[in-house]
C-alpha positions in Angstrom: 0.0 0.0 0.0 1.3 3.4 -0.9 1.7 6.4 1.4 -1.0 9.0 2.1 -0.3 12.7 2.3 -3.4 14.9 2.5 -5.4 17.3 4.6 -7.6 14.5 6.0 -4.9 12.9 8.2 -5.6 14.8 11.4 -6.8 11.7 13.2 -3.7 9.8 12.0 -1.4 12.6 13.2 -3.1 12.7 16.6 -2.8 8.9 17.1 0.8 8.9 15.9 1.8 11.7 18.3 0.1 9.8 21.1 2.2 6.8 20.4 5.4 8.8 20.1 4.8 10.5 23.4 4.7 7.1 25.1 8.2 6.4 23.8 9.8 3.3 22.3 8.6 -0.1 23.6 7.3 -3.5 22.6 5.1 -2.0 19.8 6.9 1.3 18.9 10.3 2.0 17.3 11.9 5.3 16.3 14.4 5.9 13.5 15.8 9.4 12.8 16.7 8.6 9.2 15.9 6.0 6.6 19.5 5.5 5.5 20.8 2.0 5.9 17.3 0.5 5.2 18.8 -3.0 5.3 19.2 -2.5 9.1 15.9 -0.9 9.7 14.0 -3.8 8.2 14.9 -5.9 11.2 12.4 -3.9 13.2 9.7 -4.6 10.6 10.5 -8.3 10.7 10.4 -8.3 14.5 7.0 -6.6 14.6 5.6 -9.1 11.9 7.0 -12.0 13.9 5.3 -10.6 17.1 2.0 -8.9 17.7 2.6 -6.1 15.2 3.9 -2.6 15.7 4.6 1.0 14.6 7.8 2.2 13.1 8.3 6.0 13.0 11.0 7.4 10.7 12.1 11.0 11.4 11.9 10.7 15.1 14.9 10.6 17.5 15.4 7.8 20.0 14.2 10.2 22.8 11.0 11.0 20.9 12.0 14.4 19.5 10.4 15.1 16.1 13.4 15.6 13.8 11.5 15.3 10.5 12.6 14.2 7.1 13.9 16.5 4.3 12.6 14.3 1.5 10.0 12.0 3.0 8.7 10.7 -0.4 12.2 9.6 -1.3 12.8 8.0 2.1 9.5 6.2 1.9 10.4 4.8 -1.6 13.8 3.5 -0.4 12.6 1.9 2.8 9.4 0.4 1.3 11.5 -1.0 -1.5 13.8 -2.6 1.0 10.9 -4.1 3.0 9.4 -5.6 -0.1 12.7 -6.9 -1.5 14.7 -7.9 1.7 12.0 -9.4 3.9 10.9 -13.0 3.3 8.2 -14.1 3.2 6.7 -10.9 2.0 5.4 -8.7 4.9 2.2 -6.7 4.8 2.4 -3.1 5.9 0.9 0.4 5.5 2.7 3.7 5.5 1.7 7.3 5.9 3.6 10.5 5.4 2.4 12.7 8.3 2.9 16.4 8.7 3.2 16.5 12.5 4.2 20.2 12.6 4.1 23.0 10.0 7.6 22.2 8.8 8.1 18.6 10.0 7.1 15.5 8.1 7.7 11.9 9.3 6.9 8.4 8.1 4.6 6.1 10.0 4.8 2.4 9.1 2.2 0.1 10.6 3.1 -3.6 10.6 0.4 -6.1 11.6 1.0 -9.4 13.2 1.8 -11.9 10.4 0.0 -15.2 9.9 3.0 -16.5 7.9 5.8 -16.6 10.6 8.7 -16.6 10.9 9.9 -13.8 8.6 13.6 -13.2 7.8 15.6 -10.0 7.0 18.2 -10.3 4.3 21.2 -7.9 4.0 21.0 -8.2 0.2 18.4 -9.4 -2.2 20.8 -12.1 -3.6 21.6 -13.6 -0.2 20.3 -17.1 0.4 19.9 -16.9 4.2 18.5 -14.2 6.3 18.0 -13.7 10.1 14.7 -13.8 12.0 14.1 -11.1 14.6 11.6 -10.7 17.4 10.7 -7.9 19.7 12.0 -7.8 23.3 10.7 -4.7 25.1 12.2 -1.8 23.0 14.7 -3.9 21.1 14.6 -6.2 18.1 16.8 -9.2 18.8 17.7 -12.2 16.7 15.4 -15.1 17.2 16.8 -18.3 18.7 16.3 -21.7 17.1 13.7 -22.6 19.7 11.7 -19.4 19.0 11.9 -19.9 15.2 10.5 -23.4 15.6 7.7 -22.2 17.8 6.8 -19.4 15.4 6.8 -21.8 12.5 4.7 -24.4 14.1 2.4 -22.3 16.3 -0.5 -22.2 13.8 -0.7 -26.0 13.8 -2.9 -27.8 16.3 -1.5 -28.0 19.8 0.6 -31.0 20.7 -0.5 -33.1 23.7 1.6 -32.9 26.8 3.6 -36.0 27.7 4.0 -36.2 31.5 7.2 -38.2 31.7 10.1 -37.8 34.1 11.7 -34.7 32.5 8.4 -32.9 32.3 7.6 -33.6 36.0 11.0 -32.3 37.0 10.4 -29.2 35.1 7.0 -28.4 36.7 8.4 -29.3 40.2 11.1 -26.7 39.4 8.5 -24.1 38.7 7.1 -24.5 42.2 10.0 -22.5 43.4 11.2 -20.7 40.3 9.4 -18.3 37.9 11.2 -19.3 34.8 13.9 -21.4 33.2 16.5 -21.1 30.4 17.5 -23.8 28.0 20.8 -24.2 29.8 19.1 -24.6 33.1 16.7 -27.1 31.8 19.5 -29.1 30.2 21.1 -29.4 33.6 17.9 -30.1 35.4 16.6 -32.8 33.0 19.9 -34.6 32.3 19.1 -34.4 28.5 21.5 -33.2 26.0 21.0 -29.7 24.6 19.2 -30.8 21.4 16.7 -33.1 23.3 16.2 -30.5 26.0 15.5 -27.9 23.3 13.0 -30.2 21.5 11.2 -30.8 24.9 10.8 -27.0 25.6 9.6 -26.4 22.0 7.1 -29.2 22.4 5.8 -27.9 25.7 5.5 -24.4 24.3 3.5 -25.7 21.3 1.3 -27.7 23.7 0.4 -24.5 25.5 2.0 -25.6 28.8 4.8 -23.1 28.5 5.3 -19.6 27.1 8.5 -18.2 25.8 10.0 -14.7 26.3 12.9 -13.7 24.0 15.8 -12.1 25.8 19.1 -10.8 24.5 21.0 -13.1 26.9 18.9 -16.1 26.1 15.2 -17.0 26.0 13.3 -17.8 29.2 10.5 -20.3 29.5 7.7 -20.1 32.1 4.5 -21.9 32.8 1.3 -20.6 31.1 -1.0 -19.0 33.6 
């Protein structure tokens, strides 16, 4: 979808400014400029792999409205990068918003995707990309476990198998709020691959939820 730029965008400007005032977070990201679009698309991928989000270009990290000198050109370059360097293709909408008399910014809205996981590629010719997910106000590279959960989450839930390693895990949760893959590997006595598969299975069954973290994902029981 192409950008909109007209006098009927007051509601969109009002909503955008409301989001900007709240600052960066799980669903909002600021970029001052659109240069290096191959780096910016990781934010788009992270939003699509999560619950959606808003990308504002022409806004400083601290929320100051810097504006763009040539917003149409920036929109063309960044939208082209999203369409060419994100796979599978990501749905998005973009508006050019005049937030002040002499300041225009871009507002990209990325809905949650039904075709996860998405990957960002540095160049169109590259064979392999990287999946990103949102963690608070950062976009981080998705772990193997999270990629598998994203890939299989639309399928029917897998039944829970209450064998020894599963019982140990839920006994552990009686005194601990969460567990990492490394901790579960030690607790279960399984090798890392089998422990990983077990956590993935439990997450897909709905028994566990996963939270991506820069230092390593954490798993916790579903409330």
